[in-house]
C-alpha positions in Angstrom: 116.8 75.2 97.2 113.0 73.8 97.3 110.7 75.0 94.3 107.0 74.9 96.0 104.2 75.7 93.0 101.4 76.9 95.3 98.4 75.6 92.8 99.9 72.3 93.7 97.8 71.5 96.9 99.9 68.4 98.3 103.1 70.4 97.5 102.0 73.5 99.1 100.6 71.6 102.1 103.8 69.4 102.7 105.8 72.5 102.5 103.5 74.2 105.1 103.5 71.2 107.2 107.6 71.2 107.4 107.8 74.9 108.0 105.2 75.6 110.2 107.2 72.2 112.8 110.0 74.5 112.4 108.4 77.6 113.3 106.7 76.2 116.5 110.2 74.8 117.2 111.9 77.9 116.7 108.8 78.9 119.1 108.3 82.0 116.4 104.4 80.6 116.1 102.3 78.7 119.0 100.5 76.7 116.7 100.4 75.5 112.7 99.1 78.5 111.0 96.0 77.9 108.2 96.6 77.4 104.8 95.4 81.1 104.0 97.7 82.8 106.9 100.8 80.5 105.3 99.8 81.8 102.1 100.0 85.4 102.7 103.1 85.5 105.7 105.2 82.9 104.0 104.1 82.0 100.5 102.3 84.0 97.9 104.5 85.3 95.3 104.6 89.1 95.5 107.5 89.9 93.0 107.9 89.6 89.6 110.7 88.5 87.6 110.8 90.1 84.1 112.7 87.9 81.7 112.9 88.3 78.0 108.9 89.3 78.2 107.8 86.7 80.0 106.8 87.6 83.6 107.6 84.9 86.7 106.1 85.7 89.5 107.6 84.2 92.9 108.6 84.5 96.7 112.1 83.3 98.1 111.8 82.4 102.0 114.5 81.3 103.7 114.3 79.5 106.9 117.3 77.7 108.5 119.8 78.4 105.6 117.4 76.5 103.8 115.7 77.9 100.7 111.8 77.8 99.6 111.1 79.3 95.9 107.8 79.6 95.5 105.8 79.9 92.1 102.6 79.8 90.6 103.4 76.9 88.3 106.1 74.6 87.0 108.0 75.7 83.8 111.2 73.7 84.3 113.0 76.5 81.8 111.1 79.5 83.9 112.2 78.6 87.3 116.0 77.6 86.0 116.1 80.9 84.4 114.9 82.6 88.0 117.0 80.3 90.4 120.0 81.2 88.0 119.1 85.0 88.8 118.7 84.3 92.3 122.1 82.8 92.6 123.5 85.5 91.1 122.6 87.7 93.7 123.3 85.3 96.3 119.5 84.8 97.0 119.4 88.4 98.7 117.1 90.8 97.6 119.4 93.3 99.3 121.8 92.8 96.4 119.7 94.2 93.8 120.1 97.6 92.7 116.9 99.4 91.9 116.4 101.4 88.8 115.5 105.1 88.6 112.7 106.4 86.8 115.0 107.7 83.9 116.7 104.1 83.8 113.3 102.7 83.6 112.1 105.3 81.1 114.7 104.5 78.8 114.6 101.2 78.5 113.5 100.7 74.8 111.5 97.3 74.9 110.3 95.7 78.0 110.8 92.1 75.9 114.2 92.4 75.8 114.9 93.6 79.3 115.5 91.5 82.6 114.4 92.9 86.2 112.8 92.3 89.4 109.8 94.0 90.3 108.9 94.4 94.6 106.8 96.4 96.0 106.4 98.1 92.5 109.7 99.5 92.3 111.8 97.9 89.4 115.6 96.2 90.0 118.5 94.9 88.2 
């Protein structure tokens, strides 16, 4: 898995180039994406992993069985925690179970809970 800090412009551009080349070869796109287009479509962290009161924004993108984990900063400990969670669900968000409103309301202390927020829905 390649962890990409979207705030590290060099890391972002190199990864963008790599993904653009594969997408052009696959005829998914005709030409390179703009940086904004790339961020919006492939890299902008829109999910949040809540782990013991810490929020870790991320986006997982898989292309040709290569996993790209886009994050907003590079904190080795937080990234390891996130990567372990993704391994646990086999890198497939469909393996998460959506929490009901009752389950969310029964959470006594969010700082001791671990869950992922996707499109304002809570999953474990």
